[in-house]
N, C-alpha and C positions, 0 to 999 in steps of 0.2 A: 471550607473545602468545596462548596458548591461553585464559588467563583472560579477556582482553579479547574474544576472539571468542565465547566462551561467554556472557559477559554480553550482548554485542550480539545474539546469537541469541535470548536470552530477551526482550530489548527488541523485536526484530522479531516474535517469536511473539505477545507480549502485544498489541502494536499491531495486528497482523493479526487477532487474535481480536476485539478491541474494534470494529474497523472492520467486520468481517463481521457482528457482531451488530447494529450500528447500521444498516448497509445493509439487512439482512434485515428490520428493523423498519419501514423506509420511513416514518419519522416525519414528515418534510417534505422538500421539495426542497432547502432550504438545509442541513439537518442531514445528509442523504444526501451532499450535495456535500462537506461537511466530513469526512465519513467517508472519502471518496475521498482527501482530503488525508492522513488518517491511514494509509490503505492505501499511499499513495505513500511515506510515511516508512518503513513496514514493508518495502516491496520494495527501497528504496534501502539500508536497513540489511542486508537479506539479500544484496544484491550485495556489500557490504563484507565480510560474514561469508564469503561464497563466495570472495572474493579472498584473505582472510586464511588460509582453510583450503585454498586451491587446489582448489576444486570448480567446474569450468566449467559443469556442468549447472545448478547452483544459480544461478550468475551469469546464464547465458543465460535461464533461466526468469524470473528477476526483472527483467531488463532488459525482457523482453516485458511482464511484469505492470506495470512502471512506465509503459510506454506506454499500456496499457489504463487504468491509474488516472488518468493525465493526461487521457485522453479522458473519463473519468468526471467529473473536475473541470470540464472544459469543458461537458460535457452537463448537469450538475446545478447549477453555480454561474455559468457565464459565458453560455452560450447562453440566449436568451430563449425561453420556451415559445411554441409556436404557438398563436394564438388559437383558441378552440373554435368 
């Protein structure tokens, strides 16, 4: 099981880095929204890794981050921008 959790840890790390770079670039509303989807994948995978490794702080942190990321998806992809 250690091999699987290590592999998933690398997946979570890579997707988190990619999403952070894209969000910080703020290329467009739609692209930023998609980056929050990638962030959500990352945080969900971290929850899985935390569960496999028995690390409650990692689980709790990433459950909270999943909620933040879902809000980011709503904010950038679903909610309509207020008119100027």
